[in-house]
C-alpha positions in Angstrom: 28.4 24.8 -29.8 25.1 23.2 -30.6 21.7 24.3 -30.8 19.8 23.2 -27.8 16.3 21.9 -28.5 13.0 22.1 -26.0 13.6 18.7 -24.5 17.3 19.1 -23.6 16.5 22.6 -21.4 14.1 20.8 -19.8 15.0 20.0 -16.3 14.7 16.5 -14.9 12.9 14.8 -12.3 14.0 16.2 -9.2 15.8 18.9 -10.8 15.0 22.9 -9.7 15.4 24.9 -13.5 18.0 27.5 -13.2 16.9 31.0 -13.4 19.3 32.9 -16.2 20.4 35.7 -13.6 21.3 32.6 -11.3 24.7 32.2 -10.6 27.0 29.7 -12.1 26.3 26.6 -9.7 29.0 24.1 -11.4 28.1 20.7 -13.4 25.7 18.5 -11.6 24.9 21.0 -8.7 21.3 22.0 -8.4 19.7 25.1 -6.7 16.6 24.6 -4.6 14.8 27.4 -4.0 12.2 26.4 -2.1 10.6 23.5 0.1 7.0 23.3 -1.8 5.6 21.0 -4.4 6.4 22.1 -7.8 3.1 23.7 -9.7 3.1 20.9 -12.5 4.3 16.9 -11.4 6.3 15.5 -13.8 6.6 11.6 -12.4 5.2 10.0 -9.1 7.3 8.1 -6.6 7.3 4.9 -5.7 5.8 4.4 -2.5 8.4 3.4 0.2 9.4 -0.1 0.1 7.8 -0.5 -2.9 10.9 -1.7 -4.9 11.0 -5.6 -6.1 10.8 -8.6 -3.7 13.1 -10.5 -5.6 15.8 -9.8 -7.7 15.3 -8.5 -11.1 16.5 -11.8 -13.3 13.9 -13.3 -10.8 10.2 -14.3 -13.2 7.6 -12.0 -12.4 5.8 -13.9 -10.0 8.6 -14.5 -8.0 9.0 -10.5 -7.8 6.0 -9.4 -6.1 5.5 -12.5 -3.9 3.9 -11.3 -1.0 1.0 -9.5 -3.0 0.4 -12.8 -4.4 0.3 -14.5 -1.3 -2.0 -12.1 0.3 -3.7 -12.2 -3.0 -4.1 -16.2 -2.6 -5.4 -16.0 0.5 -8.3 -13.3 0.1 -9.3 -15.2 -3.2 -9.4 -18.8 -1.8 -11.5 -17.1 1.4 -14.0 -16.0 -1.6 -14.0 -19.6 -2.5 -14.6 -20.7 0.8 -17.4 -17.8 1.3 -18.8 -19.4 -2.1 -18.5 -22.6 -0.8 -21.1 -22.0 2.1 -18.6 -21.9 4.9 -19.3 -18.2 6.2 -17.2 -17.8 9.1 -14.0 -19.8 7.4 -13.8 -18.1 4.6 -13.9 -14.5 6.2 -11.8 -15.6 8.9 -9.2 -16.2 6.1 -9.7 -13.1 4.2 -8.8 -10.8 7.3 -6.1 -13.2 8.0 -4.7 -12.3 4.8 -5.1 -8.5 5.4 -3.5 -9.1 8.8 -0.2 -11.1 6.8 -0.5 -8.4 4.1 0.4 -5.6 7.4 2.8 -8.0 8.7 4.5 -8.4 5.6 4.6 -4.3 4.9 6.2 -4.1 8.8 8.4 -7.0 8.3 9.9 -6.7 4.9 12.2 -3.5 3.0 10.4 -3.9 -0.5 7.1 -5.9 -1.1 6.5 -4.9 -4.8 3.1 -4.1 -5.0 1.7 -4.6 -2.2 3.5 -0.9 -1.0 0.4 1.4 -2.1 0.9 4.5 0.3 3.7 4.9 2.7 4.4 2.2 5.0 2.5 3.0 8.1 -0.4 3.8 6.3 -0.2 0.3 4.4 0.2 -1.3 7.7 -2.8 0.9 9.5 -5.3 -0.3 6.6 -4.1 -3.2 6.2 -4.0 -4.8 9.8 -7.4 -2.3 10.9 -9.1 -3.7 7.9 -8.0 -7.4 8.3 -8.8 -7.2 12.3 -12.4 -5.8 12.0 -13.3 -8.5 9.4 -11.6 -11.4 11.7 -13.7 -9.5 14.9 -16.9 -9.4 12.7 -16.9 -12.7 11.2 -16.0 -14.3 14.6 -19.9 -12.3 16.0 -21.4 -13.2 12.5 -25.2 -15.1 14.0 -26.0 -17.5 14.3 -23.9 -18.8 17.1 -21.4 -16.6 17.4 -17.9 -17.4 18.8 -16.9 -14.8 20.2 -19.7 -12.5 21.9 -18.5 -8.7 23.4 -21.6 -7.9 26.0 -21.0 -3.8 25.3 -22.3 -4.3 21.9 -25.7 -6.3 22.6 -26.6 -2.8 24.4 -25.3 -0.3 22.0 -27.7 -2.9 19.3 -30.5 -2.7 21.7 -29.9 1.7 22.2 -29.8 1.9 18.6 -32.1 -0.5 16.6 -35.1 -1.1 19.3 
């Protein structure tokens, strides 16, 4: 029997090392002693839904179309803001983030748009997008939306 090297004796990702005194479990079976995370992490798990949004044979931009759509909308919104249309540009930025939240909810695989868990991504993209849209609609001068209680909040905190 050939001698095992150090690399061959190390457990792979997700495999628990067996103790020498452990009863034999047969090939392909692993012992799970604890539900706690290991002290040394050997790799990281991909976020839920973080797989390719298109087949692997497709070119890279096609595989990441959800992320490119959101980033393209944000980039276009920043360009519009730079061209002195503040309100329209910031609304487009907020709507792009809301589209990212929708993609995260509706699509099973979104590529690199998946950063955290599905719920956390949807909450983050949705809240930031809604806040940006709401604040851009309330921006001075001539706000398109007026929320009366916010005037009172500003009156009592600033003045």
